[in-house]
Structures are given as structure tokens and as C-alpha cells.
N, CA and C of each residue as an Amber inpcrd file, in Angstrom:
protein
   204
   2.0100000   8.6890000 -24.6070000   1.3130000   9.1490000 -23.3540000
   2.1760000   9.8170000 -22.5650000   1.5060000  10.9560000 -21.8720000
   2.2170000  12.0620000 -21.1150000   2.4130000  11.5750000 -19.6450000
   3.5290000  11.9380000 -18.9650000   3.7770000  11.3450000 -17.6280000
   3.3970000  12.6320000 -16.4690000   2.3840000  13.2960000 -16.7510000
   2.1230000  14.5310000 -16.1040000   1.8760000  14.0360000 -14.5990000
   0.8090000  13.0550000 -14.4890000   0.4710000  12.6420000 -13.1610000
   1.6020000  12.0880000 -12.4990000   2.4730000  11.3480000 -13.1240000
   3.7470000  10.7700000 -12.2610000   4.5520000  11.9370000 -11.9950000
   4.9560000  12.7050000 -13.0220000   5.5410000  13.8360000 -12.5830000
   5.1460000  14.6610000 -11.5260000   3.8440000  14.9240000 -11.4610000
   3.3180000  15.8190000 -10.2820000   3.4940000  14.9910000  -8.8470000
   3.1630000  13.5580000  -9.0310000   3.3800000  12.8250000  -7.7830000
   4.9740000  13.1520000  -7.2890000   5.8620000  12.8500000  -8.0610000
   7.2740000  13.1530000  -7.7750000   7.6000000  14.4120000  -7.1340000
   6.9720000  15.4430000  -7.8520000   7.1030000  16.8250000  -7.2760000
   6.6470000  16.8370000  -5.8320000   5.5000000  16.4740000  -5.7370000
   4.6890000  16.6990000  -4.5610000   5.4710000  15.8500000  -3.4040000
   6.0560000  14.5930000  -3.6080000   6.7320000  13.9000000  -2.8660000
   8.0810000  14.7210000  -2.3850000   8.7970000  15.1600000  -3.3980000
   9.9900000  15.8710000  -2.9830000   9.7280000  17.1780000  -2.2070000
   8.7810000  17.9840000  -2.6130000   8.4390000  19.1710000  -2.0130000
   7.9360000  19.0640000  -0.5660000   7.0500000  18.1520000  -0.3320000
   6.3780000  18.0050000   0.7570000   6.7930000  16.9070000   1.6200000
   7.9080000  16.2720000   1.2760000   8.4230000  15.2470000   2.2930000
   9.9900000  15.3000000   2.2700000  10.4730000  14.9360000   1.1740000
  12.0060000  14.9750000   1.0880000  12.7510000  16.1750000   1.5230000
  12.3180000  17.3610000   0.8100000  12.9550000  18.6070000   1.1370000
  12.7160000  19.1390000   2.4750000  11.6290000  18.7550000   3.2400000
  11.2410000  19.2750000   4.4600000  11.8950000  18.5920000   5.5540000
  12.5980000  17.4570000   5.4840000  12.9520000  16.6570000   6.4960000
  14.5340000  16.3030000   6.3820000  15.1710000  16.2260000   7.3650000
  16.6470000  15.9030000   7.2220000  16.6820000  14.4030000   7.6600000
  16.5010000  13.5470000   6.6690000  16.7210000  12.1840000   6.9310000
  18.0740000  11.7700000   6.8980000  18.6590000  11.2210000   7.9290000
  19.9680000  10.8490000   8.1670000  20.4780000   9.6000000   7.7640000
  19.4260000   8.5400000   7.6980000  19.6610000   7.2510000   7.2630000
  18.6520000   6.6830000   6.2460000  19.0920000   5.6160000   5.4730000
  18.0750000   5.0110000   4.6590000  16.9330000   4.5760000   5.1190000
  16.9540000   4.1000000   6.3960000  15.9070000   3.5740000   6.9880000
  14.8140000   4.6190000   7.3720000  15.4220000   5.7510000   7.9210000
  14.5340000   7.0740000   8.1800000  13.8970000   7.4030000   6.9700000
  14.5920000   7.6350000   5.6480000  14.0950000   7.8470000   4.6730000
  12.9150000   7.1030000   4.2420000  13.1480000   5.8150000   4.2520000
  12.0560000   4.7930000   3.7520000  10.7770000   4.8150000   4.6910000
  11.0940000   5.1930000   6.0910000   9.9440000   5.3640000   7.0480000
   9.1640000   6.6520000   6.5780000   9.9780000   7.6400000   6.2700000
   9.2350000   8.7400000   5.9720000   8.4630000   8.9750000   4.7190000
   9.0220000   8.2110000   3.7020000   8.4930000   7.9600000   2.4690000
   7.0860000   7.1980000   2.5310000   7.2220000   6.1220000   3.2430000
   6.1290000   5.1500000   3.5160000   4.8750000   5.9040000   4.1720000
   5.2780000   6.7430000   5.2750000   4.2210000   7.5400000   5.7780000
   3.8230000   8.7080000   4.8120000   4.4800000   9.2120000   4.0890000
   3.8770000  10.1390000   3.1490000   3.0970000   9.5890000   2.1050000
   3.3790000   8.3770000   1.6130000   2.5800000   7.7570000   0.5930000
   1.4200000   7.3280000   1.1420000   1.5100000   6.7650000   2.4540000
   0.1330000   6.4630000   3.1500000  -0.9200000   7.4840000   3.3160000
  -0.1420000   8.8990000   3.6950000  -1.1600000   9.9600000   3.7370000
  -1.7240000  10.3840000   2.3470000  -0.7540000  10.4140000   1.4200000
  -1.2050000  10.8440000  -0.0880000  -2.1980000   9.9940000  -0.5540000
  -2.1570000   8.6060000  -0.4880000  -3.1610000   7.6860000  -0.7940000
  -4.3980000   7.4320000  -0.0430000  -4.2520000   7.7600000   1.3040000
  -5.4340000   7.5530000   1.9310000  -6.1290000   8.8510000   2.4780000
  -5.5370000   9.7920000   2.5430000  -6.2010000  11.0330000   3.1550000
  -6.2520000  12.2810000   2.2870000  -5.6320000  12.2890000   1.1270000
  -5.4280000  13.3530000   0.4550000  -6.5260000  13.2020000  -0.9260000
  -7.6640000  14.1040000  -0.8320000  -8.5930000  13.9450000  -1.9800000
  -7.9410000  14.6970000  -3.1850000  -8.1920000  14.1820000  -4.5490000
  -7.7850000  14.6000000  -5.6300000  -8.8920000  15.1670000  -6.6350000
  -8.6040000  16.2970000  -7.1940000  -9.6870000  16.7690000  -8.0610000
  -9.9480000  15.8740000  -9.1610000  -8.9060000  15.3630000  -9.7580000
  -8.9350000  14.4740000 -10.9350000  -9.8130000  13.0520000 -10.6100000
  -9.8140000  12.8470000  -9.3630000 -10.6830000  11.6250000  -8.9630000
 -11.9660000  11.9810000  -8.3570000 -12.4340000  13.1910000  -8.7290000
 -13.8570000  13.7440000  -8.2710000 -13.9040000  13.8690000  -6.7060000
 -12.6690000  14.2610000  -6.1920000 -12.7270000  14.5610000  -4.7260000
 -12.4210000  13.3950000  -3.8860000 -12.1830000  12.2310000  -4.5470000
 -11.8460000  10.9720000  -3.7030000 -10.4160000  10.8940000  -3.4800000
  -9.8350000  10.1740000  -2.5030000  -8.6000000   9.7590000  -2.3020000
  -8.2200000   8.6500000  -3.3410000  -6.8280000   8.3780000  -3.5080000
  -6.5990000   7.3330000  -4.3710000  -7.0870000   6.1220000  -4.0100000
  -7.0040000   5.7860000  -2.5060000  -7.4220000   4.4420000  -2.3180000
  -8.9030000   4.3500000  -2.2700000  -9.7200000   5.4140000  -2.2170000
 -11.0830000   5.3730000  -2.5360000 -11.3320000   5.1620000  -3.8980000
 -10.8790000   5.6840000  -4.7860000 -10.8970000   5.4450000  -6.3680000
 -10.5270000   4.0500000  -6.6670000  -9.4450000   3.5120000  -6.0990000
  -9.1040000   2.1990000  -6.4950000 -10.0190000   1.0430000  -5.9850000
 -10.4710000   1.5910000  -4.5710000 -11.4240000   0.6660000  -4.0810000
 -12.8410000   0.5630000  -4.9280000 -13.2560000   1.5670000  -5.2060000
 -14.3980000   1.5890000  -6.0990000 -14.4820000   0.8530000  -7.3780000
 -13.1580000   0.9450000  -7.9790000 -12.8570000   0.0520000  -9.2690000
 -12.9860000  -1.3370000  -8.8840000 -12.5870000  -1.6870000  -7.7740000
 -12.4790000  -3.1460000  -7.4290000 -14.1400000  -3.6150000  -7.2630000
 -14.6510000  -2.6770000  -6.5160000 -16.0090000  -3.1590000  -6.4140000
 -16.7120000  -3.2260000  -7.5300000 -16.6770000  -2.3550000  -8.5280000
 -17.2360000  -2.5100000  -9.8670000 -16.8650000  -3.8680000 -10.3820000
 -15.6700000  -4.0960000 -10.5410000 -15.1690000  -5.6310000 -11.0830000
 -15.7350000  -6.5890000 -10.4960000 -15.9900000  -6.5990000  -9.1660000
 -16.7260000  -7.7270000  -8.4290000 -18.1490000  -7.7680000  -8.7100000
 -18.8160000  -6.6290000  -8.8900000 -20.1520000  -6.6350000  -9.1770000
 -20.5220000  -7.1670000 -10.6600000 -19.4950000  -6.9820000 -11.5140000
 -19.8510000  -7.2810000 -12.9450000 -19.7770000  -8.6690000 -13.0780000
């Protein structure tokens, strides 16, 4: 299996978070990464998920499991 989706995630994380901020401590980095991941998962629609955010797609899967 190809890691194209994970590689794209890491690229986005580096170019849209890590490279744009001068984190001086590990805790600043951790806080910045947590904020970016929260944005990515909750606010960023993905074409591979039919325009849903990862949180919406994951929640839809959980709803289907409960209904079955």
C-alpha cells in the first residue's frame, strides 16, 4: 500500500505550520502542532472525502456502525 495520503499530510504540516512559525521551545511546537491538527481535522474540507472534513467523515462512519 502506498503512503501517499500520509506523505501529503506531513507535507502540509511542514509547509503550513512548522516552516511558517519560529517555535522556540518544545511546548510551543506542541501547542502549534495541536492547533494545526485541530484546524486540519475540523475545518479543512477534503476532496477525497467528498468535501467533508476528516472529523465529519469519521463521525459519519461511527454513526453507520451504530445504526447497523
